[in-house]
N, C-alpha and C positions, 0 to 999 in steps of 0.2 A: 245576186250580182253576177256580172259576167266579166271575164278578164280576157278579152280578145283584142289586144292591141299591142303596140310596141313593147317588146320585152316580156311578153306573157306567153306561157307555154301553149302550144297547140292553136296559136292564133296568126293572123295575118296583119302586117302593118296597114293601118288605115290609109286611104288616099290622102294626099296633102289637103289640108283644109284652107279654103280660100279666105284671105284676110278680110275683116270687116271694116267698112269706113270708119275713120277716126271719131266722127261725130257719133256714130252708133255706139262705139265703145264708151265715149264720154257720158252719153246719156244714162249708162248703167253704172257709172262710177260710184253712185250712191249705194249701190248693192254691196260693195266691198266693205268688209268689217275687219278692223285692225286689232281689237282687243284680244289678248291671249290670256286665259286663266293660268295661274302659276302651276296648276298641275297638268296642263296640256302637254303632250308629247310633241317635240319639235317637228316641224314639217321638213322632211328630207328631200333630197333630189329625186329619190326613188318615188316618194309620195306625188311629187310634181308630175313626174312621168306617168304615173298611175292616173292621177286626175286628168291629164291631158288625153290619155286613151279614151276616157268616157266622154270626151268632147265630140267624139265621131258618131254620126248618126246611125251607122250600121249597127253598133253595139246596142243602141236603144231600140231599134227596129226589131232586132232579133229577140230581145227580151219581151217587148210588147206583143210580138207575134207568138209568143209562147202562150198559148191560151190556157194551158194548165196553170202556170204561174199567175198570169194576170187575172184570169177568171176566179182563181181561188182567193186572191187578195180582195177582189171586188165582193165576192161572196162573204168573206170574213168581216169586211167593213159594214155590209148590210146587216149581218147577224148581230153585230155589236152597236147598231145604230143608236140604241137607247143610251149607250154610254159615250157616244160621240155627239149627238145632237145637242147643240148649245154649249159645247165644251171647246177647249183649246187643244189642238193637235200639233205635234212636231213630227214632220216627215224628214228622216235622215238619209241623205243621199237620194234626193227627190228625182233626179234625172230629168225627164220631160215634165214632171209634175203630175203624172196620171194618178198616182195614189192620193196626193194631196187634193186633187179635184174630186176624186171619188168621196173623199172624206167631207169636202165642202158639199157635195150633192146629198150626203147623208145628214147634212144640218149643222156642221161644225160651225161654231161661232167665228173661230179664227184658226187658220192653219199656217204654221211656219214651215216653208219648203226650203230645205237647205241642201246645197250641193256645192262641192268645191270645184267641179268641172264647169267650163264655160257653157255647157249645155243649159246651165241655169239661165243664160240670156234668152234662149229659145222658150224655156219654161215660163219666164216672166211674160213673154209675148202670148203664149198659149193661155195663161190665166187671163190676160186682158181680152183676148179674143172670145172667151167664155164668160166675159162680164163677172169675173169673181175677184177683181182686184181689191175689193172692199173686204174680202174674207181671206184670201191666200196671199201670203207675204213671201216672196221668193228672196232668198239670201244667198249670195255667191260667196262661198268661203267654207273651210272646215267647220263642222259643228263644234270642234274645240275652240274655234277662234271666234265664232259669231256671238253677238250680244243680244240675248232674248231677255226682255225685261219683265217677264212673268213666268210663273210656273205653268206646266202643262198638264192636261188630264190623260192624254193619250200620246204614245210614241209609236209610230209605225215605220218600218223600214224593210227593204229587201237586201238584207246584209249578207246572205249566204253565197260563198263562193264554191268552186269545185272542191270536192272532198269536205264540204261544209266549211273548213276554216281557212282555205286559200283566200288570199287578199286580206285577211285580218281586219275586217271591217267591224267585227262584234265589239271591240274595245271602244269604237266611237259610240255605239249604243249604250254601252255600260256608262261611259262619261255623260251622255245626255240623260240618262236615267238618274244618276246620282246627282246631277247639277239641277234638273228642272222638273222631274216627274214628281207630281203630288203624291203623297201617301195613298195607297189604295188605287193608284192610276192604272191605266191599261197599257200593255205592250203587245203590239201585234207584229210578227208572230211571238208567241211566248215561250215555246219549248222547241227543242230540236234534238234529234237523235242521229248519230253517225253509225252506220253499219258496215260489217265487212263480211265477206264469204269467199271461199275458194272457188275457182272457176276453171272450166276446161273450154278452150276455144281453138280447136284444131284448125279450123278454116283460116283464122287470123295468123296463127303461127306459120301455117303452110304458105300463105300469101307473102309474108315478110321474110321467112327464113328458108323453107325448103325450096323455094323458087331457085335458089342459087346452086343447088345441088347438080342440076342438069339444065343448062341454058342453050337450047338449040343444039343439043348433042355434045356440047362442050362442058367439061367438068370445071365448076367454078367454086368448089368447096372452100378454097382459100378465102373467099368473101364472107364465109359464114360468121367468124368472129366480129368482123366490122358491121355486118348486117344486124347481128343481135344487139351490138352496142347502140347502133343508130336506131333500131326500132323500139328497144325496151329499156334504155338507160333511164329515161324519164317517164313519169306517169303518163298514161295515155287517156284521153277523153273520148269515149266511144260509147256506142249503145249495144248492150247485150240484151239477152232474153233470159227467162227463168230457166230455160233448158241448158244454159251454160253453168248454172249454180250446182255445185257438187254436194251440198250438204244443207241441212235444216236440223235445229233452229240456227238463226244467225248469231253473230256476236255483235253486241253494242260496244263500239269503241268509246264512245262518250255520250253523255247526256247533258243538255244545256238548258238551265232554267233561267230565262232572261230576266226574271224578277230578283234573282239572288246571286248569280255568278259574278265573280270578281276577275279582273284582268289577269292576275297571277295564275289562275286556273288554266288559262289559254296558252301560256308560254311553253308547256310540255305536257303531253298527255300520253299515258302508257296503258295499253290494255293487253291482257294475256288471253289466248284463245286455245280451244282444243275442238277439232272437228273430226267427224267420222264420215269418210266418203260413202255416199250413197250409191256409187257406180263404180265399174271397172273402166277407168278413163285416165288420161294424163291430166296432171295438174299443171296448168300453164300459168297460173298466178292468182292474184287475189283482187276482187272488186270492192269498191267503196261507194256508198250512196247515203243519202240522208232523207229524213222526213222532218218537216216542221208542223207545229200544231198552233192553232189560234184560240188560246184559252184566257178567259178573264181572271182577274184576282179571285181567289178562293173565297167562298163564304163559310165562316166558321159556325156550325149549328149551335155550339155551346154559348156563344157570346154574341152571335148574329151581327158581327161586324167584319168589314173587308180585311183581308190579310194576304200577304205574298204567299204564293205557293212554294213549298220546299221541294228538295229533290236533286238540287245540283250537286254533282260529284266532284270531288277534288281529284287531281291526278294520282294521288297516293291511294285514294279509295278504289280508282279504276285498276291500278296495278295489283292491288291486293285481292281483288274479286275476280271471279272466272269471267265476268262480263257477258256470259253466255245466257241468252234469254230470248223470249219471243217478244214481239213488239208490244210497246206499253198499251195496256187496256184502255180503250177510249170510249166515251159515250157516244150514242148515236148522234149527238148534237155537235160533237167536236169536229171542226173543219181541219183537214189535214192535206198539206202539200207534199206529195211523195215523189221522189226521184228513183224509185225502186224499179229494178228490171221488169217486174211483172205488171207495173202500172203504165199509164199512158206516158209516152216519152216527153221529156223537157229539154230545154237548152243546156241543162247541167249534164245530161246523159248520165253515165257512170264513169268513175275514175278507175282505171285498170293499172295495176302494178304487175307487170309480166316478169316471169323468171327467165334467166338466160337459158336454162336447161330445164325442160319438163320433167316431172317425176311421174313415173307410171304407178297409178294407184289401183289397188284391188278394192273391191266392195268392203266397206267396214274398216278399212285402213285408217289409222289416226294420223292427223297432221296437227301439229301443235307448235306454239311459239308465243311470240309477242310483237306488237308493233307500237312504236313510239313516234308521235307527231311533235315537231318542236319548230317554233319560229326561228327562222334563219337570222344568224347574227349579221349577215351581209345586208339583208333587207327583210325587215320584219313581215313583209307582206309575202314573202316566199315560204314554203313549208319544206322542212327536212323531214324525211321518212326513213326510219330505221326499221327494218323488218327481219325478224328472226323466225325461222321455220325448220322444223324437223319432221322426218317421216322415214319409216323403214330403217331406222338405226343410223340415218345420216343427218347432219345438221347443217344449216346454211345461214348466211347473213346477206341481205341486199340492202343497200343504202341508195337513196334517191332524193333529188330535189325538185320540188314543184315550183318552177320559175314563172 
């Protein structure tokens, strides 16, 4: 998912949306769903603003034009065509309906395409234009509120936000899984891993901070504290390269198994880390990115029946382990969507948490500490970040909010 709309970090307010004729609105009134299951989280004003942001065409254009993102989803759907053909699919947060239509092309008997944004109105027209109204049912509303009168074989969704957890859409997938997914059903994507690494980025720091030291021969160092706060108080969404990374292996902040994870595990995640710098270079901050995998339910060789994969870690398990490891070993058949610096760029880019003061590192110098990601009490779609880091006998804390 993409969060570039009103009230979202590193985004621009969309242009005013032109009103639709009342007759057109009335023709879609049947799409609105009113039923709310007892366990559904209330829809807040923040949620309404979030859904409104996704009614802007620019958001969907950027996501669809991300060929890594869209092409990987299409490839995954075709890889699991045998589990989709003739089956019932639920697309959570369908947007323009492109993934739902891919599933229909793969032979799905029925696809429920659900979105709480008014982009669902256009999705319904797109479905009609492609002669798929008999297969794809577009539903305008939160997945927590709509009424689907049958269980589904497949859930597909592009739920990932910046830093994986920003926007907090994964609880909607968990809700849909627990309410409608048949035992042994397929979830795409099935697994996700959030990584972090220390980075050096002299050019970025110089551009934002060092510029103020000498401006046309005028000393403007008095601007430095304000410049650092303005540039680095909140997380930055940027593209870096492997050359910016100071160490290997990476740290896994968290792993998500969509077949087993529960909502409580997302409320707060803590990971400890310990890095050894590969270079003599300034530490400017930490970068975060994620991979998602498209795996089907596991086959148990002992009893030859479908079972849910395991491996979801609780926040306590994360905090007790070192979390330092290489990427998960994957088979040649596993389809992976990666947002890593060394891979093809995506619209997610990487999330950078810059330090106000760089730390000069020597080769093999240790950087250690912990990072905690917590859902904001102000708005559950925001992400509080608490970073503790130590090196060279000095310890620091940085707190930030991804809004």
